[in-house]
N, C-alpha and C positions, 0 to 999 in steps of 0.2 A: 800236426800232432792231434790225436783225438783227445778231447777233454774228458776229465774224470766223470763229469756229469753224464755225458753221452754213453760212456762205458757202463756206468751204473744203470742207466735207463735200459740199455740193451740187455743186460743181465737180468733185470727185473722182468722184461718182456719174455725172455727165454724161459724163465721160471714159471710164469703164468701159462705159457703155451704147453709146458710140461704138466702143470698141475690140473688144468681143465681139459675136458674132453672135446669141447667145442669153442671156437672163437670166430668172430666176424669182424668185418671191416666196414665202416660207414664213412660217408663224406662229410667233412666239417664245414665245407664251403657254405657261407651265409647262415650258419647255425650260430645264433647268439649265445653268449654265456648264460644269460638268464633262462632261456628255454632249455638249454642243455642241462642245467642244474635241476630243473623241474622234471625232465625226462629221467634223469639219473635217480631221483628220489622215487619216482613211480616204478622204475625197473630196478628196485634195490636188491634183487636177487642176482643181478649181473654185476660183473666187475668191469669197470671202464678205465681205459688208458688212452692218452693222446701221445702220439709219437711222430717224429719226423719221418717222412717217406724214405729218405736215403738210409736211415738207421734200420727201418723195418725191412727194406729190400736186402740189406746186408744180413740181417737175421735170417730171412727166408733162404738166402743162398747158403748160409752155414748149416741150416737144418734140412737142406735138400728139398725145399718147397718153392723153388723159383717160379714154377708155373702159375703161382697165385699173383705174381707181379702184374700181369696184364689186366687184372681186375681192380687194381688199386687207383683210387682218385688222387689228386694232388695233395689234398689236406686230409690226413688220415686220423680216424678215431678207431679204437679197438674195443670190443667187448668180449668177455669170457664167460662161459657157462658150462655146467655139467649136464645140460639138456642134451640127450642123444638123438633127438628128432629135429633136424634143422628146419623143417617146415613149421613145426609147432613154435620154435624159437622165432622164426621170421614173422609168423602170424602175430605173436604177442608184441613184438617190437613195432610192427606196422600199425597195430591198433592203439598204440600209445601216442596220442596226439595232444599237443598243447596249442594254444592260439596266441598270436602276437598282434601288435598294432600294425596297420598297413603303412608302407613307406611309398613315397612317390616313385612311380615306375613299376610297382607290383601289379600283377595281373589278378583280377578278382577271381577266386577259385569257384565262386558261386554268386548268385545274386546277393548283394549287400543291402539289407533292409534296415532303415532307420525307423524305429517305432514312434508313434505319436505320444505326446505327453510332456510333462515338465522335465527339465534337465536340472543339473546342479549349477548351471552357469548363470552368473549375474549379468544384468543388462550392461551393454557397453559396445565397444568396437567389434566384439566377436559376432554380433548380430549380422554384420556385413559378410562375415565368412560363411554363414549359412546361406546367404543369397548367392554368393559366388559358387557354392557347392550345390546350388539348386535344391536346397532343402527349405521348405516353407516354415517359417518360425516367427513368433512374436513374443512380446513380454507379457506375462500374466503372473500376478501375485508376486512380483519382485524377482522372477526368474525367467529365463528364456524357455519357451515352450514350443516343441515341434507340433505344428498344426495338424498334420495328417501323416499317416504312414507313407514312406516314399522309398522307392528303389534307387538308392544312391549310385549304384553301379550294377550293371548286369554281368553275368558270368563271362569272363574273357576280356572285359574292359580293362584298360590300363588306368590305374588309380592316379589321379592328379595330386599335385602338391596341396591344393586347397582342400580336396576331399580327405586326404590323409590327415591333414591338420585337424579338421573338424571331427573326424572319427575318433581321433585320439582324445580330444576334449570331451567327447561323449562316452569315452571309455568302451568303445566298440572294438573288439579284436577279431577281425575277419580272416586273418591269414593262418591256416593250419601249419603246424611245424611238427615234423617227426624225423627220426633218424633215417637217412637214405642209405640203406644197406647195399653194399656192392657185392659182397660174397660172404658165405659162411662155410667154414671147414669143420667137419664133424668126424672124429675118429679117422682122420687122414683123408676123407673124401671131400671134394670141392663142389660147392653148389653156388654158381653165380646167380645174380639177381633174376635173370630171365627164367631160370629153372625154378627158383623159389616162388616166383609169382604164380606158378601153376597151382599153389595151394588155394588161391582165390578163384582162378579160372577153371580148374578141373571139375568142381561140382557142377558148374553150368554146362561145361562140355559133356559131362556124363549124362545130365538130364536131357540134353539135346539128342545125344546118341540113342538114349532109351526111347525118346519120342519118335525118332526116325525109324527105329527097329519096330516099334509098335505099329506105326502107320504102314510100313512095308508088309508086316504080317497080315494086317487087315486087308490091304489092297490085293494081295496075291492069294488070300484065303489059306494062309498057312497057320494051322492051329498050334497054339502053345498054351501053357497054363495061364499066362497073363491075358491072352486074347480070345480064348475059346468062348467065353461068355458073350463077347461082342460079335463074334462070328455067327453064333447061334441066333442072336438078335437080328443080325444082318440077313441071314438066310430066311428067318421068319418074315421080315418085312418084304423081302424080295418075293417070297412065295405068295404072300397076300396080294402084292401088286400084280403078279402074274395071274393069280386067280381072278382078280377083277377084270383084267384084260380079256381073259378067256370067256368070261360071262358076257 
């Protein structure tokens, strides 16, 4: 028998799907409550809901949107918006990044730099943790001081237990956290993540295409509004070179 709570949740989700023009699904896996709450505060124009996958699949079936099921992660979070451009919505969510402390086994997303200078740590057994993490430190004026700037981990390195511990003590949060959007649906149209990511890739692709077209026009001497100036310069230099040869 379906519990009253699950029925109430399903009805609430159905109402939100009806009231908002866009909704999206993101993966809750490894997203801690603290970081999620910070993201929610920053994206306060969006409505967020957490729902069991089975419940949401049932809702999609009832609403005739079963094709979305293949894009669903195992742990589902939902957001709702009246933004009608899914790419703008995706861009805004992708740019909302918070940082957390590293955990043992995390992969460094970029070089992790420990700056030189005094810390808030008092002398004691913790000084040996700096040595194990290969961070040069000594006691100065009653606190532990990092002697020089050091790259504690390079991009792609697996963070050790010792390094994770010392980074936490130094209050360094190197791991970026953002919502991992799986799919956005806008006015009935479905935009999976690989399509949404074009919002960042397309400008670079367009620039590359323009450069290729420009180079082709110059190389085959095909005049256009954008290349005519360069073609005239090219003809001038070639004519001068030919004139010198003829002399």
